[in-house]
Every structure is written in C-alpha cells, then in structure tokens.
N, C-alpha and C positions, 0 to 999 in steps of 0.2 A: 172767671168772670162771673159777676153777680147781677142777675136780672131782677128788677124790682118793679112790681105793678104800682104799688103805692107804699111808701115807707114812713113809719113814725120812728124818728131817730132820737133816742133819749141818751144824753151824756151827763155824767155826774162829775163834780169837782170834790176832791178829797178834803176832809176836815177832821180835826182831832176830837171833836166832842162825841159824847155817847148819849144818844137819845133815841126814842122810838118815833118813827114817822107815822102820823095819822094816815088813814086811808086816803088815797087819791084815785079818783075814777076818771078815766079819759072817756068822754062822750063824743063820738064822731058825729059830725053834722049829718042831718037827714038828707041833705042834697047829694051825698056821695053814696056809692055802692060799697059798703064796708067789706064785702067779701074780696074786694080787690086790694085791700090793705095788707101790708106786712109790717108788723111792729117789731123793731129791733132795739136792743139795749146796748148803748155804748158806755163803757166804764172808763173814766179818766181820759176821754178822747180817743180811746182805742177802738179798733174795728170789732164789731160783734162776730162771733163765730157761727151764729145761726139765729133765725128769728125766734123770739121767745114768746111773743104774744101773737097767735094766729087769729085772724078775724074770720067771721062767718057771715053768711048772708042773713040780713035782717037783724043782726046783733050789733048794736051801736055803742054799748058801754063795756069798757074793759078796765078792771081794777088794777091798781098798783097797791102793794108791792109786787115786783117781778121775782121770778126765780131764774138764776143763771149759773153758769159754770157747773151744771149738774149737781148743784148743792141742794140738800133737802131743806135748807132754811131759805125762807123767802127774803128777797132783797129788802133791806131797811136802810134808812138814811142815818143810822147811828154813827157811821163813819164819813158821812158826806153832808154838805150844807147847801149846795145849789144844784139845780137841775136845768139843763137846756133842752127844751122840747122843740123838735123840728118835725113838721108834717108835710110830706109830699103826696099830692093827689093829682093825677093827670088832669090837665085843664085848669088848675089853680096855681096861684103863687105858693111857693114854699113858705109855710108858716113857722115862725120862731118865737119862743117865749122862754125867758129864764125865770125859774121858781127860786125864791129865797126863803129862808126859814119862816119869815112872817106870813108867807102864803100858806104854810102847812101847819099852822097852830091848831087847826080844826079840820075834820074831814071835809074834803073838797071834791066837788064834781066840776070838772073843767071841760068846757066845750069851746074849741077854737072857732074863730070867725075866719072863713076862707075867702080869699079874693079871686074872683073868676078872671082868667086871662082872656085877652082878645084872641080871636081865631081868624085864620085866613083859609080860604078853600084851596084844596089840592085835587085836581082832576087827573085820573090816570086811565090808561087803556092797556089791558092785559092780553097778550097774544102768545101763541106758541112759536116754536122755532120756524115754522112754515109761514107765519104771519096770520094765522087764523085766530079769531077771538077765543079766549078761554073764560067760560062762565062758571059760577058756583065755587070759585076758589077763595078760601079765607086768607086774608092778607093782614099781617100784623105790622104796625108802625111803632118803632122805638127810637129813643134818642140816646146816643152813646157819648159819654164824656170822658175827658182825661184831666187830671188835676194839674194845676199850674206848678211848675218847679218841682215836679215829683214824677220823673219818668218811670219809676218802679212801682208807683201806686197802681192798685187794681182798677181796671176800667169799669165804670158803672154804666149799666144800660137800663134806661127808664122806659117802661111801657107807656105809650102815648095814646094809641087808638087802634081800632080794628075796622075792617071793611070786608065785604064779600063782592066779588066781581059779578056783574050782571051777565046775561046771555050774550050781550054785545061785547063783553070784556071790560066795560066801563066800571071804574071804582072811584070812590070819593073819600077824602078825609077833611075834617075841619081841624087844622093844625094850630095848636096854641102858640102864640108869639112868646117863646121862651126868652127872647131878648128883653121883654118887659119885666122879667123876674130877676131881681138882684142876686138870687142864689146862684144862678148859672154864670155869674161873673167870676165865680171861684174857679172856673175851668177855662183853660186857654184854648181848647179846641173841642169841637163836637160835630156830630153828624147824625142825620136821620138814617134809619135802616129799615128797608122793606124785607119781609121774610114770610115764608109760607111752608107748611109741612107737605105741600103738594109738589115740591120741586124747588129748584134754584131760581131766583129772580135776578135779572140783569137789565139795566143797571140797578144795583141794590141800595145805593147810598146817594144822599144829596145833602147839601148844607142848609142851615137855617137862613131863610130869606124873608124880606118884608112881604113878598107876594109870590104866587106861583101862577103866572098868567098863561103859560103854555101847557097844552095837553102833554103829559108825559107817557110815552109808550114804553111799557115794561114787558120783557120777554120771559116767559116761563120755560125753563130748561129742565127736562127730566134727567135724573141721574142715570149713569151707567153702573154696571156691577162688575166687580173684580172677584173671581172665584178661583179657588185652588186648594192645594193641600201639600204640606211638607211630607216628603216620602221617607221611607225607612232608611235609605242610604244617607240622606241629609241628616236625619236625627242621629244615626249612629256615628257619622263622621264628626259631629259636633258634640258627642257624648251626652245626648239627650235621650230620655226614655221614650218608648213608643206611646205611652200615655202621659200627657203634659199636665195632668191635674196638679202636680206638685210645683209646677212652674207658673203659677198665677199669684205668687205671694209677693205683692209689691211692698208690704211692710218690712219684710226681711230681705228685700233686694234679691229675689230669686224668681225671675219671670222671663218669658219669651213673648215677643210681640212683633207684629209686622210694622215696618217703617215705610211710609209712602212719601216720596218727594216729588213735588211738581217740577216738571222739566219743560213745560210748554208755555210758560208765561201766563199762568191763570190769573183771573181777576179774583184775588183772595179777599174774603170779607175782613179778616182780622190781620192780614199781612204776614201770616206764617207760611213758610214754604214746605213744612213737613207735618205729617200726622202719624199717630201711632194707634194700632188696633190689636186687641187681644185675640189670640188664636183659640180655637176650640181644643178640648182635651186630645182629640185625635189629630191635631195639627191642621185642620181644615179652616178655611176662612171664606166669608162672603161679605163684601164691603161695597156700600154705595158711594160713588164718587162723582164729582163734577166732571163732565166730559172734557178730557184733556190728555196729555201725555205725562206718564209718571215713571219714576224708577222705583223698584220694589226691593227692599232689603229685609233681613231678619235681624232683630236685635236680641241678643242673649245677655242677660244680666245675672251674674253670680256674685253676690256680695259687692266688693269694690271693683270687680272685673266686668268690663262691658265690651262685648264683641258685636260688630255689625258686619254681616255677610251679605254682599250684593247677590240678588237672585236674578233680576232681569231689568234692563234699562229700556227706556222709550216704549213702555207699555201703553198702547192707545186704548182709552176708554171712550166709547161712543154713546151718544144719548140713547137711553132706553134699550141698550143692548148689553149682553153679558160677554165678558172677556175672561177666558180661562188660561191660567199659566200652570205649567207642570214643573214640579220640583221633585225629582226622583229621590 
C-alpha cells in the first residue's frame, strides 16, 4: 500500500519525434505546505516505482526535467509530446492540466491555481478501554480509495488531516468534502481511517458523509506482546542452523518467519487474516499485536518449497500484557 500526503502525478504520452524539452519549473502555491508534497513521475500511464522529486519545507520551485529508472540522463521530452499534470493537496481539489508542445516552446514556470474544498466539522472523544479520557495523543486522518473495475489495483491512502486529543479526550477535524472533487469519482469505494502510533483505535473507519453531527467516541487499545524463541530441537528437526542469519534472504527465497493468524474475529483494518514477522538470528521474536486470539506457525521457505509448521493455536494476547510461548 502507498501512503501519499500530497502527490504531483506526471504522466507522459509517447511520441516519435526527437527534440529537446526546454526547462519547465513547477512552482507550488504559497498557500500550501510544500514539505507535505510527494512528486511522482508516471510514464505512459504506468505506476511510479518511487517518488522522484522530494519537496522540502519553504521550497516552492521544482525544476523539470526529472530523472527516473536510475538513469544518469535526465528525463527529456524527445520521445514524448504531451504531459498530464495532476496535483493532490489535502483540502484542495485535485488539479489537472495537459501540456502540449506549444506550451513548452520556451522555458516555463508553471504555478497551478488550486480550488479549496468545503469542509465539515468532525468532533471526537478519545477514551481508553476503561472509558477514561486519553489526552495528548496524535491522531492521523487519511482517506483510502479503491479503483473502479480494478480489484487487483493497489489501494491508495491519502493523508487528510492531523489532530491531538485534549486532556478531556476531545479531538477535532475539519474534513474536506471529497464528494465535491470529480477526481474521487474514479473510485468506487472509499473510507476515512483514524490511526495513531500510540495504540489501536476502534472504531477506526467511517465513510464520507455530508455532515458528522454526532460526537464519535473512539477507544484507544494498547497492543499486547507475543514473545518467544525457536528452540534447538525445533531448528534441528526442521534442518535449520542454530544461527538463522542465512535465512533472511527474501530475494533468493530462503527465509524463516513467524505466521500469525487471527482466530478470534478481529476488527482488521485492511481485511487480512494473517501477518508475517521476521525472526531474529537466534530464533527469538517479540511482536506487538492487537489484543485477540491467534494461531502461531513457522513458515520455512527454501526455493520453491514452502513448509508451514503449526506451533500453537488459540494464543490469547491481552491488552498491554506480554504472552510467552515456548518452542523447545
């Protein structure tokens, strides 16, 4: 999954001519915070493999040509004729403009005009599992989308806003009305997600609505910890060395990892029922988990062979507590 605070998406359409593109400078509007922007290059409508233009605080101008595909040569338009520029900034409509050759006959500084989206207030109250208010916790709000008619497309998650809970537990967002933005009509489904690095939040999701009139109570749940170690008997029985340093090679399909499966009907954020966790060289593990019941297995991959060995089922992970399992 790809998380984007603000993205400038540049796609190009192939053309057979050979010419040099004059400089194009993208000037971000002063009304936005440029350090939140991630600028990516799309070639022929394909997905970028990484952001190629990273923005910085107080820096508003970013020159084109780009460099991509680890090429020492800068991107030129000698094989391309049109550019589609799309700019996403939280709180604004997605901006789109197509550049044609006539636009680039001379050096150009381009500054887009962004349209502010209407917002609606969202009021929340953060409490712990006992119902007491939780203050001083940073809360992130993002919007997750899925493409129409493309079940295999990567889910995109767009950062929307941030808040910090008061001592009373109260927190607030001004949520942009994404329904006013035609760009989001390209997605058949979407949901807002609440998240924090201070624990799990439940409920963590809600849908886009015209208004949020009711106070939403959100519970902060602290993770539990699963600890343990694969013993010498287990390693020997499965023809593994005492030191697993050589079994972390995912590129060559030689690795050992812990497989954790939900067995207690957890409220999963992304709908997956399993997770995988790398072991330390000595076979030990310490894993933070949402409080629930789990089954624990070891997955051993050697080339095309994949073995999954059950260790223990119905392992109960409790909030803010440590659970240890022994593997002789």
